[in-house]
C-alpha positions as CSV (number, residue, x, y, z in Angstrom):
1,M,13.2,-12.7,8.1
2,R,12.0,-16.2,9.1
3,S,12.8,-19.7,7.8
4,N,10.2,-22.1,6.7
5,N,12.2,-25.0,8.2
6,P,13.3,-24.2,11.8
7,N,14.9,-27.7,12.2
8,N,17.2,-27.0,9.3
9,N,20.7,-26.1,10.6
10,E,22.1,-25.5,7.2
11,T,23.2,-21.9,6.7
12,E,23.0,-22.0,2.9
13,E,20.1,-20.2,1.3
14,C,17.9,-21.7,-1.4
15,R,18.9,-19.6,-4.3
16,L,15.8,-20.7,-6.3
17,Y,13.4,-19.6,-3.6
18,Q,15.2,-16.2,-3.2
19,K,14.9,-15.7,-7.0
20,I,11.4,-17.2,-7.7
21,G,9.7,-17.0,-4.3
22,S,8.9,-20.7,-4.6
23,C,10.7,-24.0,-4.5
24,R,9.6,-27.4,-5.9
25,H,10.8,-29.1,-2.6
26,G,8.8,-26.8,-0.4
27,E,9.4,-27.4,3.3
28,R,11.4,-30.5,2.5
29,C,14.1,-28.4,0.9
30,N,17.5,-28.9,2.6
31,R,18.3,-25.2,2.2
32,K,16.8,-22.3,4.0
33,H,13.9,-20.4,2.7
34,H,14.1,-16.9,4.2
35,I,10.5,-15.6,4.1
36,P,10.5,-11.8,4.6
37,N,8.3,-10.2,7.3
38,F,7.4,-7.5,4.9
39,S,8.0,-6.8,1.2
40,K,6.6,-4.7,-1.6
41,T,5.9,-8.0,-3.4
42,I,3.1,-10.4,-2.6
43,L,2.7,-13.9,-4.0
44,L,-0.8,-15.4,-4.3
45,P,0.0,-19.1,-4.9
46,N,-2.1,-21.2,-7.3
47,L,-4.6,-18.3,-7.9
48,Y,-4.8,-18.3,-11.7
49,P,-7.1,-21.1,-13.0
50,N,-4.8,-22.0,-15.9
51,P,-6.9,-23.6,-18.7
52,S,-3.6,-25.2,-20.1
53,L,-4.1,-27.9,-17.4
54,Q,-7.0,-29.3,-19.5
55,L,-5.4,-28.7,-22.9
56,K,-2.1,-30.4,-22.0
57,D,0.2,-30.2,-25.1
58,R,-2.4,-29.2,-27.6
59,V,-1.3,-26.1,-29.4
60,S,-3.0,-24.1,-32.2
61,S,-3.5,-20.5,-33.1
62,S,-7.2,-20.6,-32.0
63,I,-6.3,-22.2,-28.7
64,N,-3.5,-19.6,-28.2
65,R,-6.1,-16.8,-28.7
66,E,-8.4,-18.4,-26.2
67,L,-5.5,-18.7,-23.7
68,Q,-4.7,-15.0,-24.2
69,T,-8.3,-13.9,-23.8
70,H,-8.6,-16.1,-20.6
71,L,-5.4,-14.6,-19.1
72,E,-6.4,-11.0,-19.9
73,T,-9.9,-11.4,-18.4
74,F,-8.3,-12.7,-15.1
75,Y,-5.5,-10.1,-15.3
76,E,-7.9,-7.2,-15.5
77,D,-10.2,-8.5,-12.8
78,I,-7.4,-9.1,-10.3
79,F,-5.6,-5.9,-11.1
80,L,-8.7,-3.8,-10.4
81,K,-9.3,-5.6,-7.1
82,L,-5.7,-5.4,-5.9
83,M,-5.1,-1.7,-6.8
84,E,-7.6,-0.7,-4.1
85,Y,-5.1,-1.6,-1.4
86,G,-2.2,0.3,-2.9
87,E,-0.7,1.4,-6.2
88,I,0.5,-1.5,-8.3
89,D,3.9,-1.3,-9.9
90,E,3.8,-4.7,-11.7
91,L,1.5,-7.7,-11.9
92,M,2.7,-11.1,-13.3
93,V,0.9,-14.4,-13.8
94,A,2.8,-17.7,-14.1
95,E,1.8,-20.2,-16.8
96,N,3.9,-23.1,-15.5
97,L,2.1,-26.3,-14.7
98,S,4.3,-27.7,-12.0
99,S,2.6,-27.9,-8.7
100,H,4.7,-25.3,-6.9
101,L,4.2,-22.7,-9.7
102,V,0.9,-23.4,-11.3
103,G,-1.4,-20.3,-11.2
104,N,1.1,-18.3,-9.1
105,T,0.3,-14.6,-9.3
106,Y,2.9,-12.0,-8.2
107,V,2.0,-8.4,-7.5
108,R,4.6,-5.7,-6.6
109,F,3.2,-2.6,-5.0
110,V,4.8,0.8,-5.2
111,S,5.1,0.8,-1.4
112,D,5.4,-1.6,1.5
113,L,2.3,-0.1,3.0
114,G,0.2,-1.1,0.0
115,A,1.5,-4.6,0.1
116,A,0.8,-4.8,3.9
117,R,-2.8,-3.7,3.3
118,A,-3.3,-6.3,0.6
119,F,-1.7,-9.0,2.8
120,R,-4.0,-8.3,5.7
121,A,-7.2,-7.9,3.6
122,L,-6.7,-11.0,1.4
123,N,-5.6,-13.5,4.1
124,H,-8.1,-16.3,4.2
125,R,-10.5,-14.6,1.8
126,F,-11.8,-16.4,-1.3
127,Y,-11.5,-15.6,-5.0
128,N,-13.6,-17.6,-7.5
129,G,-14.0,-20.3,-4.8
130,A,-10.3,-20.6,-4.1
131,L,-8.9,-19.8,-0.6
132,L,-6.3,-17.0,-0.7
133,K,-3.0,-17.6,1.1
134,P,-0.9,-14.5,0.4
135,E,2.8,-14.5,1.2
136,F,5.3,-11.8,1.3
137,S,7.8,-12.7,-1.4
138,P,11.6,-12.0,-1.6
139,V,11.2,-11.4,-5.3
140,V,12.1,-7.8,-6.1
141,N,13.2,-7.9,-9.7
142,F,10.6,-9.7,-11.8
143,S,12.8,-9.9,-14.9
144,N,15.2,-12.3,-13.0
145,T,12.3,-14.7,-12.4
146,R,11.4,-15.1,-16.1
147,C,12.6,-18.0,-18.3
148,R,14.7,-16.3,-21.0
149,Q,14.3,-19.3,-23.3
150,N,10.5,-19.1,-23.1
151,D,10.6,-15.3,-23.7
152,R,12.6,-15.7,-26.9
153,G,9.6,-16.9,-28.9
154,R,8.7,-19.8,-31.1
155,E,11.1,-22.6,-30.0
156,G,10.4,-21.8,-26.3
157,C,11.9,-23.6,-23.4
158,F,13.0,-27.2,-23.8
159,R,11.9,-28.0,-20.2
160,G,8.3,-26.9,-21.1
161,H,5.8,-26.0,-18.4
162,S,7.9,-27.9,-15.7
163,C,10.7,-25.3,-15.9
164,N,11.7,-23.8,-12.5
165,F,11.8,-20.3,-14.0
166,L,8.5,-18.5,-14.7
167,H,6.8,-18.8,-18.1
168,I,4.8,-15.6,-18.4
169,R,2.0,-14.8,-20.8
170,D,2.0,-11.1,-20.9
171,P,-1.3,-9.1,-21.4
172,S,-1.5,-6.8,-24.4
173,Q,0.1,-3.4,-24.2
174,S,-3.3,-1.8,-24.8
175,L,-4.8,-3.6,-21.7
176,L,-1.8,-2.5,-19.6
177,N,-2.2,1.1,-20.7
178,K,-5.9,1.0,-19.9
179,L,-5.4,-0.5,-16.4
180,F,-2.6,1.9,-15.3
181,R,-4.7,4.8,-16.6
182,I,-7.6,3.6,-14.5
183,Q,-5.3,3.3,-11.5
184,R,-3.8,6.8,-12.0
185,E,-7.3,8.3,-12.2
186,Y,-8.4,6.4,-9.2
187,Y,-5.6,7.7,-7.0
188,D,-5.8,11.2,-8.4
189,K,-9.5,11.3,-7.3
190,L,-8.6,9.8,-4.0
191,Y,-5.9,12.5,-3.5
192,E,-8.3,15.3,-4.3
193,K,-10.9,13.9,-1.9
194,R,-8.3,13.8,0.9
195,K,-7.2,17.3,0.1
196,Q,-10.8,18.5,0.2
197,F,-11.5,16.7,3.4
198,E,-8.4,18.3,5.1
199,K,-9.5,21.7,3.8
200,E,-13.0,21.3,5.2
201,K,-11.6,20.1,8.4
202,R,-9.4,23.2,8.8
203,K,-12.4,25.4,8.0
204,S,-14.5,23.6,10.5
205,N,-11.8,24.0,13.2
206,I,-11.4,27.8,12.5
207,K,-15.2,28.3,12.6
208,E,-15.5,26.4,15.8
209,N,-12.7,28.4,17.4
210,E,-14.4,31.7,16.3
211,N,-17.7,30.5,17.8
212,N,-16.1,29.6,21.1
213,L,-14.5,33.1,21.3
214,E,-17.9,34.8,20.6
215,N,-19.6,32.7,23.3
216,L,-17.0,33.6,25.9
217,N,-18.1,36.2,28.6
218,E,-15.7,38.9,29.6
219,K,-15.9,37.8,33.2
220,D,-14.8,34.3,32.2
221,I,-11.5,35.7,30.8
222,P,-8.9,36.0,33.5
223,I,-6.9,38.7,31.6
224,N,-9.9,41.1,31.7
225,Q,-10.1,40.7,35.5
226,N,-6.4,41.6,35.7
227,E,-6.9,44.6,33.5
228,E,-9.8,45.8,35.6
229,E,-7.7,45.5,38.8
230,Y,-4.9,47.3,37.1
231,E,-7.2,50.2,36.0
232,N,-8.6,50.5,39.6
233,E,-5.1,50.6,41.0
234,N,-4.1,53.3,38.5
235,Q,-7.1,55.4,39.5
236,I,-6.2,55.2,43.2
237,D,-2.6,56.2,42.5
238,E,-3.8,59.1,40.4
239,K,-6.1,60.3,43.3
240,K,-3.2,60.1,45.8
241,T,-0.9,62.0,43.5
242,T,-3.5,64.8,43.0
243,Q,-4.2,65.1,46.7
244,G,-0.4,65.3,47.4
245,Q,0.0,68.1,44.8
246,L,-2.9,70.1,46.3
247,M,-1.3,69.9,49.8
248,K,2.0,71.1,48.5
249,I,0.3,74.1,46.8
250,E,-1.6,75.0,50.0
251,N,1.6,74.9,52.1
252,S,3.5,77.1,49.7
253,Q,0.7,79.7,49.8
254,K,0.8,79.8,53.6
């Protein structure tokens, strides 16, 4: 773990940063932000181009549908890109408009390895003209990051988009089902390809070993030389034994 403010001698952690993975005070915060060296969760700050920035406080059913369509288009695109680095467990996009949360996109991978691959691959890359600056995030439980008042429905949160907890517009269940089905099929095919590759590799190694054995000459195998010497010694011993027996017979006849 590392702190974003090495000059800060305070030992108290910033609870908001630990829970949300972001703090409105940033590096000026008088509490410590412990940034993990690795995590299953990656934060892509300010990634989602939230159209609510232009709409401000205008609300209507048609605008709400447009916002939902916009979110789902982005969600599908980024999900399909990120799943290539590792299996995604959950993806979440913040609708907050405050500077430290606007457009923040959180992705939790099934494994640390998937998150590490994504972190390395995305660092200093561009998405829709925006420079990506991925961060390993301390956020583990996404449900603790959500604003409960906003999730309740119509009345929403009295703090509005400036709330420090995440305001999340969830994609439709049908889209989620579709994306996780695509991901499952993608990794099933990948697993089968790896299995087939390992199988072909084993076959190739066996065939290569068989060919090597066929190409070997008997004189090149030390054990054959030893066997030949052993046979020669046995033949000599047998001759000596036979000669000795003949001499004994001749002596007895005399």
